[in-house]
C-alpha positions in Angstrom: -11.8 -0.8 7.4 -13.4 -4.3 7.2 -13.9 -3.8 3.5 -10.2 -3.5 2.7 -8.1 -6.7 2.4 -5.3 -7.3 4.9 -2.0 -6.2 3.3 1.0 -8.4 3.6 3.8 -6.8 5.7 6.5 -8.5 3.7 5.6 -8.2 0.0 2.7 -5.7 0.4 0.3 -7.8 -1.6 -3.4 -7.2 -1.1 -4.6 -10.6 -2.3 -6.8 -12.6 0.1 -4.8 -14.5 2.8 -5.1 -18.2 3.5 -6.3 -19.0 7.1 -4.2 -21.5 9.0 -6.0 -23.8 11.4 -4.5 -26.0 14.2 -7.4 -28.4 14.8 -10.5 -26.3 15.3 -8.5 -23.2 16.3 -7.6 -20.4 13.9 -3.8 -20.1 14.3 -3.0 -17.3 11.8 -2.9 -16.5 8.1 -0.5 -17.0 5.2 0.1 -14.7 2.3 -1.0 -16.2 -1.0 1.8 -14.4 -2.9 5.0 -14.8 -0.9 4.0 -17.4 1.8 4.8 -15.1 4.8 2.7 -16.1 7.9 1.2 -14.2 10.7 0.0 -15.7 14.0 -2.6 -14.6 16.4 -1.5 -13.3 19.8 -1.0 -15.8 22.7 -4.0 -14.4 24.4 -6.3 -14.9 21.4 -5.0 -18.5 21.0 -5.5 -19.2 24.7 -9.1 -17.9 24.6 -9.9 -19.8 21.4 -8.6 -23.0 23.0 -10.8 -22.4 26.1 -13.8 -22.1 23.8 -13.3 -25.6 22.2 -11.9 -27.4 25.3 -14.5 -29.0 27.5 -14.5 -27.8 31.1 -13.9 -29.8 34.2 -11.1 -31.6 35.9 -9.9 -33.4 32.8 -8.9 -30.1 31.1 -6.9 -28.7 34.1 -3.1 -29.2 34.2 -3.5 -31.6 37.2 -6.2 -33.5 35.3 -4.0 -33.9 32.2 -1.1 -35.1 34.3 -3.3 -37.6 36.1 -4.5 -39.0 32.8 -0.9 -39.3 31.6 0.2 -41.1 34.7 -2.7 -43.6 34.6 -1.9 -44.9 31.1 1.0 -43.0 29.5 1.0 -45.2 26.3 -2.7 -44.4 25.6 -2.2 -40.7 26.5 0.5 -40.2 23.9 -0.6 -42.6 21.2 -4.4 -42.7 21.6 -4.6 -46.5 21.7 -4.3 -49.2 24.4 -1.0 -51.0 24.8 -1.2 -54.7 23.9 0.1 -57.0 26.7 3.2 -58.9 25.7 2.4 -62.3 24.2 3.6 -65.3 26.2 4.1 -68.8 24.6 2.9 -71.5 27.0 
């Protein structure tokens, strides 16, 4: 069964499908003919994310919220916030 290409459920094309990645995680595939997409199951996505996410407190929900509360600007933008300039 691995020898046969995956058939599109929409247009029934048997051309190779384009793999869609979100970061390092394989999210799904896209039909080369009609553009219809399929996604992996939520369980597969969660397990794939666990494989590439470092373990420890920083990856837990509480750790993520604590990082966000320490410096929200850096958490959302990835860079430090410049202090306001004062003219003296």
